N, C-alpha and C positions, 0 to 999 in steps of 0.2 A: 954472399950467395953460395949455394952449394948444389951439387947434383943429388937428385933423389931417385932411387931405384925402387920400383915396386912391381912385384910379379913378373920380373924379367924385363920390364920396360924401363928405359931410362928417360926421365923427364928433363926438360931444359932446366936451366938455372932457376931455382925457386927463391923468391924473395923471403927473407926471414920475417917472422910474425911481427916483430917490432916495427919493421919498415911498412908492413901492410897496415898496421894500426895507425901509423903516421899519416898515411894517405887517406884514410876514411874520416869523414867528418863526425865529430861527436854529435850525439842526439840533441844536445842543447843548442847547437848551431841550427839544426833543422827546426827545432821548436822556435828559435828566434825568428826565423824566416816566416813560419806559420803565424806567429803572434803579430808580426808586422803586417801581414796580409789581412788578417782579421781586423786589426786595429784600423787599417786604412779603409776597409769596407764600412766599419762602424762610423768612422769620421765622415765619410761621404754620405752615408744614410742620414746622419744628423744634419749635415748641411742641406740636404734636399728636403727633409721633412720639417725642419725648423728654421726655414729661411728668414721668416719675419723676426724671430728672436735674435738671430745673429746680425740681421740688419739693424735692429734697435741697439745693439751693442757697438755699432759702428764698423761691423765686419760683414758687409754684404758678400754674397756668393760671387767669387771672381774665378773664372775658368783659367785665366793665365796663372794666378797664384796656385791654384789647385794642381795644374800640370807641372809647375815648377817644383812643388813639394813632392809630387809623385816621382818626378825624374830624379830629384835629390835622394829620395828614399831608395829607389831602385839602384842608384849609383852606390850608395853605402852598402846595400845588401850584396851587390855583386862584388865589391871590393872586400867585404868581410868574408864572403865565400871563397875569395881568392887568397885568404889569410893575410890580409894587409893589417898589421897591428895598429898602425896609425889611424886607419879607418874605424877600427873598433873603438879606439879612444875618442876620436872626434865624434863619432855617433853618440857615445855615452855622454860626452859633455853637452852636445847640442840637445839631445833628448832629455837629459837630466835637468838642464835649465828650463827647457820647454815644459816639462812635467810639473815643475814647481809653479810656474805661472798658470798652467792649466788647472792645477788644484785650486787656486784662488777663484777661478771662474766656475768651478763645479758647483759651488754654493749658490751662485747666481742662477745657474741652470736648474738646480733643484727648486728654487723659488718660482721659476717660470713653469716648469713641468717636472713631475716626479719621473716620468719616463725618460725625458731628456737628461735629467740629472743622473739617473741610474745608468743609462747607456754611456754617459761620459765618465762616470766613476769606474765602470767596467773597462772603458778604454784607457783610463789612467792606470788601472791595475795591470792591464796587458802591457803597457809601456814599461812599467816598473819591472815586471817579470822578464820582459825582453832584454832589458839592460842587465839584469842579474844573470840571465843565461850566458851573456858574453863574458862574465867574470867568474864562471864556475870553474872548478879546478881542472877538469879534463879539457875544457875549452881553452884555458890559458896555456896548458901544455901543448895543445894542438897548434896554437899560434907561435909558441916558442920554437917548436920543431921547424917551422917554416923559416923563421929568422936565422936559425943556426945552420940551415942547409945551404 
């Protein structure tokens, strides 16, 4: 840190630019959060509009399960925003595995309704992009700075 003098005024210690960059979240982390919110909204809309399809698959609407999934997603988002690297890795493993299984069901959803299939394909794409956002170069550096501090 250093003293900065400008037009006769002396400012307090100013943080170097590198440290300021370390404190700000990369855009990809903000995109990650936004994609998860949109994905969650799409998922709940699908559950509400196509209840009979999900019930025929043996997955009726269950408020308890939905609230648990929401709480778990919020927990991961908060921990990732707090720069917990283990949360980023755990989220990627859970979501990656879930997206593989989800992809298998998208074909069945297209057979039931093109709208349902398209919305779930869009949701699948959002999940993939959200995971990729967590492993973008600037995001990885942002997480590493936290673990080194």
